[in-house]
N, C-alpha and C positions, 0 to 999 in steps of 0.2 A: 335324753342325752343333754348334758349341759356343755355349752361351748366354752372354750378357753378364751380369755381376753388377752390380746397382744398389747403389751405396753413397751414402748420405746422410751428411752430417757429416764429409766428408773434410778440412775445414779445421780440425777440432777435434783434441784430443789423441789420443783413442782412434781416431777415424776416420782420421786421418793415418797412424797406425801400422798399422791394418788395411789401408789402401790399399797400403802398402809390402809387407805380408805377402802380399796377393793378387797383386800384381805379381810378386813373387819366385816365387810358385807358378805363374806363367804364365797366370793368368786374364785374360780380357778384362773390363775394369771400366768401368762408366759411372758417373761421379760427378755427382750432382745437387747444385748449389751455388747459393746466393744470390749469392755473390761468386766467380765462376769463376777470377778471376785469383789468388786465394789458394790454389788447389789446385796442388800441385807433383807432377805425375805423373813417374815415372822410366821408364815403359815406353811403347812405341809403341802397345800394345794398350789404353791407357787413354784414354777420351773424357770430357771435362768438358762438362757440359750445364748451361746456366742454367735455372732453374726457369721453367715455363710461365706462372706468375703474373706474371712480368715483362712478358709480352705484354699481359696484361689491364691492368696499370698504365700501359703506354704507350698503348694504344688506347681505353680506356674514356673518358678525357676527350674524345678526338676524336669518339667516338660521341655523347657528351652534347652537344657543340657542334653536330654535324650534326643531331641530333634536334630541337634547338630552332631550327634554321635560322639560327644565328649563324655568323659567319665570322671567321677570322683572316686578314687581308689585309695585303698590303704597300701602304702608302699612296702609294707613288711612282706607281702606275698611276692612282690617283684624281686626282692633280694634273695629269697630262699628257693624260688621255684624255677623250673625250666619252662620254656615256651609251651610245652604240652600242659604242664601244671597250670600255668596262667590261663590258657585257653579254657580248661575245664572249670577253673575258679570263676571265670567270667560267665560261663554257661550256668553254673550253680547259683551264682548271685542273681542272675536274671530269673531263674526258676523260683528261687526263694522270694524275690520281689513279686513275681506273678502270683504266688501263693498268698502272700500278705494282702495284695490288692484284691484277690478273689474273696478272701475272708471279709475284708472291709466292705466290699460290694454286696456280698450276701447279707451282711447285717443291715446295711442301708436299704436293701431290697425288702427285707422283712419289716423294717420300720415303715417304709413307704406303703407296703401292702396293708399294714395295720391302720395307718392314717387314712388310706383310701377307703377302706371298708367302714371306718368310723365317720367318713364325710367331714373331715376336719375343716373348720372355718375359724376365722378371726373376726372380731368385731372391729369394723373400721367406721368410725363415726356412729351412724345410726343403722348401718346395714352390715350384714354378715358377708364376708368375702371368702369364697372357697379357696383355700391355699393348698389342699392336698396334692394338686397336680405338680406343684413345685418340689415335692418330696421325691419325685422320680428323677430329678436332675442328677443327683449323686449316683444312683445305681446305673443310670445311662452312661455317665462319664466313666464310671468304674469299669463297665463292660467294654467300652471302647478302649480303655487303657489296657485291659486284659488282652483284648484282641491284638493290640499293637505289640505288647510284650511277647505274646506267643509267636507272632510273626517274626519278631526279632530273633527269638531263640531258634526258630526253624531256619531262618536265613543264615544265622551263624553256624548251625549244624550243617547246612547244605554247602556253605562256603568252605567249611573245614578249617584246618589249621594252616592252610596256605597263606592266610593273611599275615602271619608272623614273618614270612619271608619278605613281604612287601614293606613291612614296618622296620626292616633293618635288623631283625633278630634272626638267629640261626634257626633253621627248620629242624624239628625233632625227627630223628631217624631210628 
């Protein structure tokens, strides 16, 4: 099994030249980059990976909005729907979101399983650093998000449409 070499800074002066040298040496290289489009690999054995902090930047605002029970909604449904329709649209959107997160989590689970069985390591200086355990962070976070979303749907279904009365809209009869 040949190990991948992790290279950071491949978009810079030294990192770019080091990438070329590693590729010419026949090494499998994984480049961690904030701007993956700026990395110019010349070998098919080179993989460019965006930093995982980008996932946090994308999903943390969503988690904040969900935690405070605020919503980003398309107002078109509010104009044409009754409170009953709005209620079921909210439930449907939450179920659709749960399905999307479940598919994403399943894919990251399969990738983590593959990396774990391969015993993935990165070359850090002169030693190999096992990094496969970090691949389980996304499946774990996704599973927790799925659990949260399922509980939200169940709570909304248990609460029923009575919330619309408390929000100042007419109750469906």
